[in-house]
Every structure is written in C-alpha cells, then in structure tokens.
N, C-alpha and C positions, 0 to 999 in steps of 0.2 A: 068703425069707431074703436078707439082704444082708450080705456080709462085705467089709471093706476092710482087708487086712493092712497094717500099717505106720502106719495112722491110728487103730488101736485102736477102730474102729467095727464092732461085731458086733451084729446084731439079727435077730430072727425074729418072725413074726406069727401070731396066732390069727385065722383068717378063716372066713367062712361063704360057701358056694357059693350064688349067687343067679342062676338061669338059666345063662347062659354066662359069667358074670363072678364076681368075688370082692368081698366086703365085709370090710374090715378091722374086726375087733372088739377087738383088743388088740395092743400091741407089747411085746416083751421085749428088753431091751438092757442093756449095761453102759456106755452112753454117755448124754449128755444131748440128743443130736440124733437125730431120727427121719427117715429118708429112705424114703418109701413107694415100693415098687417098681412098675414098669409092669405086671408080671404076677407071679402066684404059682401055682406048679404048673401052668403052661400057661393059667391064666385071667387075663384082663385085670382089673386093679384099677380099679373104677369108683366105689366108694363107701366112705366111712368111717362106721362105725356110731355110733349114739348113745352118748354117754359113753365113747367108745373110749379117750380119753387122760385120763379123769377118775378120781380115786380114789373117786368116788361111784358107780361102776358096781356093779350088784347082783351081788356075787361069787357068791352062792348060785345064782342063776339061770344065771350064766356057767358055773360048774362042772357044773351039771346038763346044759346043752347040750353041753359038752365031752365028758361021759361018754356021752351019747347019740349022739355022732358028728355032731351038727349043726354044731358048731364044730370046725375042724381046726387043727393046728399045722403051719406050713409046712415045718419041718425038724427032724430029730432033734438038731441042734446045740443046741437049747434045753436039753436035759438035760446035755450035755457041757460047755457054756460057763458054766453057773450064772448065766444071765441073769435079771434081775429085771424086774418090770413097770415100763415107762416111762410114768409118769403125772404128775400135778400136783406130786408131791414133787420131781421133778428134770428134767422136760421143759423145755428152753430153746429148741429150734429144731425146726421141722417143714418138710419139703419134700414137696409134693404133686406126683406126676407129672401130665403133661398129660392122662392118661387118666381122672382122677377127675372125675366130674360132679356128685357129691352129697356133702355133709357133714351127718351126722345131728345132731339137736338135742343141745345141751349137750356137744358133743364134747370141748371143752377146759374144762369147768366147773371153776372154782377152780384152773386151771393158772397160778398166779401167778408162776411163774418163766419162763414163755414170753416170749421176747423177739423172735424172728424167725420169719417164715414166708414160703414161696414157693408160688405157685399159678399155674395157667394159665387162659386164657379159656374152656376147655372146661367149666368148672364152671358148672352151671345151677341148682342147688338148694342153698340155704343154710338149714340148720335154725335153729330158734328158740334163742336163748340160747347160741349156740356159744361166745362169749367171756365169758360170765358169770363174774365173779370173776377175770378176767385184767386186771391193771392195769400190766403192765410191758412190753407189746408196743411196740417202738420202731422196727421195720423190717419192711417188706413188699416182696417182689420179685414183680412181676406180669408174666407173659409173655403177650403177645397176638399173634395171627397173623391175625385177621379185621378187623372194622371198629372194634375198640377196645372193644367191649362186654365187661363183666366183672361179677363179684360184688363189686367193690371197694366200691361204695356201701353194700351190706349190711354189709360188715365195718366200715366207718367209722361206721355207725350205732351199733355196739356199743363201739368204741374211742374213748374221749373224751380220752385222753392224747396228748401230743405224738408225732408219728409221721412217719417218712420213708418215702416210697413210690418205689421204682425201677420205672419203666415201660419194659418191654423189648419192642420190636417184633421178632418172629421172622421170619427168612427160612427157606426150606425146609431149608437146610443146618444150621440150628441145632437141628433136632429129631432126637433120636437116642434109642436105648434107655436110655441113662443118664439117670435122672430128674433129675439135677442139671445136666445140660449146658445145657438151654434158658436157665437162669437165669445162666449164665456169659457169655451174649451181651452185646455192648455196650449200655449204658444209653441209651435214647432220651430220657427225661425223668426228672428227680429232683425230686419234689414234697414239700414240707414241709407238714404239717397241724398247726396249733396246737392246744393243749389248750383245752378249755372245760368249764365246769361250770354246773349249774343250782341256783338257790337259791329256796326257797319263802319268800315274805315276806307276812305277814298285813297286809291292808288293813283295820284295825279299824273305821273309820267305815262302810265299805261291807260289812263282814263277809264278805270274800272272801279267798282265798289266791291271791296273784299269783306267777307264776314269772319270776324274773329270770335271764337268761343272761349269764355273764361270760366274756370272751375271744372272739377272732375265729374260734375253731375251728368253731363252728356254721355260720358263713358259708362257710368253705372246704369244709365237708362237703356243702354244697348246690350246689357247682359241678359239677353233672352235668346232662346231657340224656339222660333215661332211664337207661341203664346205661353211658353213655360219659362220660368226663371232658370238661368244657367248659373248655378252656384259656383262652378269652377271659374267662369269668367268674372263673376262678382268678386271672388276672393283674389283673383289675379290683378284686379284694379287697385288693390290696397296701396301699393307704392305711390300711385298717382294722387290718392287722397292724402297720404302723408305729406306730399310735396306741396299741395295746393290748398288744403282745407285747414281750418283752425285746429289747434291741438285738442280742445275739448270735444269737437266733433269726431275726430279720429279716435280718441280714447273711447267714446261711447260706441262707435262702430265696432272696434276690436272687441270690446267687452261683450256686446250682444252676440257677436259671431261665436265667441268662445262659450258663452253660456247657453246659447240655442244653436247647436252645431249641425243643423240640417244641411246635408250635402258638403260638409267640411272635410276635406282630405287632410292627411297627416302633415303634408308639407305646409299647407296654409295654416293649419293649427299651430305649428311650430313658429311660423312667422308672427302670428298674433301673440303667442306666448312670449317671444323675445321682446316685442313691443311693450307688453304689459310689464315684464320684468325690468325693463329699462326706465319705465315711467311710474314705478310704484308710489313714489312720493307725490307725484302729480295726481295719481288716482286717489290717494288718500284725501287730498284737498278737495278734489272734484266731488267725490262721493259724500263727504261730510257736508259740503255746501248744498248738494242735492237731497240730503237726508235719505240716502239709499242704503239702508242698513243691510238688506238682503244681499246686495252686491258686495258689500264689505265682507260679510261672512263668506260669500262664495269665493272671493279672491284669496282669502286665507286658506280655504280648503284646497284650492287649486295649487297654491304655492307649497302647501304641506305635502300634497300628493306628488308633486313634481320632484321632490327631493329624492325619491326612490327610482326615478325614471332614468334609464341609461342615456336617453337622447340629450339630456342636459350637457353631458360631456362632449357629445358630437357637435353641438351648436356653439358652445362657448369656449371649448378647448381647455376647460378646467374641470375639477371635480364637481359633479352635478349637485351633490348634497351641500357642499360649501356655498355654491352659487345660489341655490334655492334658499338656504338659510339666511344669506345676506339680503336677498330680496325681501324675504318675509320680515326680517328684523327692521329693515328700512321702512316697510309699509306700516308696521305696528308703531314704530317711533313717530312717523309723520301723522299717523292716525290719531295718536295721543295728543300731539301738538295741536292739530287742527280742531279736533273735537273739543279741546279745552278752550281754544279761541272762540269757537262758535257756540260754546255752551251746549254741546250735543251729548247729553247725559247717556243716552242709549248706546252710543258708540264707545264712550269711555268705559261704561260698564262691560261692554263686550270685550274690549281689549284686556281689562283686568281678569275677567273670567277665562279668556283664551290663554293668557300667559300662565294662569294657575293650572289649568287642565293640561295644556300641551307643553308646559315648561319652555315656552317660546323664548328664543334668545333675544337679548337686548343688544343692539348694535354697539360695538366697541367704539369709544371715542379716544382720540389721542390726547394725552395730558402732558403738559410741560412741567417737568420736575425742576425745581430751583435748588 
C-alpha cells in the first residue's frame, strides 16, 4: 500500500506471492497515477502481471483466485477508503520501482489515457502487446545505472506517436526506498522521437501490396546498438527530421540535444547550433508561447559564449563575434516583441535585465531619410 497525505494519492494492490517476491495483479486507487512500491508485505515487487492495468482482465478468474487466497490485498485500507480499480478508464501515469524486472503481456491493453511512465534499467523482460491500444503516451523517464542497456527499444517498437524520453544516469546516492526518487535525479539527455505511420499501397500492375512509411520516427527508433541508445546515429538523423517534421518539433529536438548533450560530438553540436542561430526569432516566439523561461536564459548564455569561439568563423565564413552578436540581437528583439504580445512579464523583465548587465546590442534597423 502507498499513502501520501496532502497529495491525495492513496492506493493499494492485489498481489500474488511468487517465490520470495511479489507480482502485482491489480491496483486500487482514487487517483490517476500509480506508484508501484519497492516491496509489499516484506516481499520485493519484481513483476507486473498480465492485463494488470487493463479493463480486459478476466474478472471472474481474478475473483476466484482472490477467494482461494492465491491473490492477496496488501492492506485493509482498501475497504475503508472506497478505492476503485485503476485501469484503462483513468490511468494516466505509472512509476515502476527499480526492483521490477518483468512486465506481463498486455499489461496496459487499451489504457488510452496513459501519458507518462518511469522505469529503470533493471527491467529485463517486456511482454508482448504491453502498449496495445495506448495512443497518448508522450513522456518516458528512464533511469540507468549500468552500461545504458534498457528495454526502451522494446517500448518504442510499440509507441509510434511523438514521444519525449528523459535519460537519467543514476549515482549511488540517487537510489532509495522511495520508488519516485531515482526519477527526480538530474536529466542526462532529453531525446525527442518523432511520430511515424505505415500505409499499405497496392501496386496493381505487380499485384503486390507495398508498405510506405511516413515520418522520420522509424529512423530515430532504430538508433540503437543492441539495447543501448546510439547517440551518434540519433544525431545523424537530424537532417531527416528537418525535412519531414514540423518546425516546432525540430526546434525542441535541437534545443534539448544542446542543453542535455549526452553523447553529443562536436560536429553534431555545431549542426544544432547553426540551426538555432538561423531560427532565433522562431525560438523566441516558441519559448514565449511555452513559457519556458529557463530555456530563454539558456539560449542567451549559449549565444554569448559562442561569440568567443573560433568555430563560428569556420561554419559561417564570417567573423564569429559579429555573427553571434547578430543572432543574439535578433533573439532579444523577437523576445521583447512576443513577450509583449503574450503579456509574459517574466520574459520582458529578463530582457531588460540582460541588456543592462551585458550591454546587449540592439539589432540595427534601416531607416529611410527624406
């Protein structure tokens, strides 16, 4: 059982004893988030059963096993709190403890409200069809403490929609009994995976059915070496994303790779920087609309630092300081314009303070003299 007073998260579990560990068979809660505990009644939780969070679980068989004592309820709070089954009708987020090594088949079958999940690299067995019918997963947090191997590739094979993955490298001090603590550690890499879909097209003369893949998502989902993310392949796919994905998606992808540069080589970093420099006005509009003040501050720091870097001259063929100053001035000008339109006081205040402290240049405008 897990209770969090003040956050209104109260839940309990039906579980099955398997050897010296516990298998979660059902969750009962009054919330939309499930946090699987590290242990139940002294038994480490190592597995999530088949259909555990699906409304399609065989209820008759479940009740029979419950009556026979094969399935147990983790606490008497179940009856007192009037908790209901947390399944596809309302499940929105799931947090796996690092102790879980297996997820059973069709665990989240038709959980179409599921949006976020967190898991660790201790997971070794991913059942078939786990995410069948789940079309709104948008965020994954993955905690790794070893060589970077994980079940992420298996998950991505089932999730075809746009997805953001936070890659978290754990240190010993990050691991604690609280199942949520490892996922609160600093993000090492933040990766965007585009959407893709397949279309069957009939080739009438040849009498065959051809499969056409749309979107760069399939390319990004193949950026793995075994079960480890291949950051080199991931970054090399960027031109395909530029050509096929929306401008906002590509802007977010480039920004996250620069800000969380795990495995980012110098050539790829320069490519992302060139993209950022060419789209500073679009970034200003995008970040104001998203209210991402930390990213606004970060871009200003990056452009300020790049003014002294020799590689600007190599990329653009012009003086690096002049090029960087132009980009920074354009960003600040557009930021002022959009922050005013959207009444984003925090961004406006930041621009004024930044110009005062750094003596930031104002972009020159041509004026017609009569």
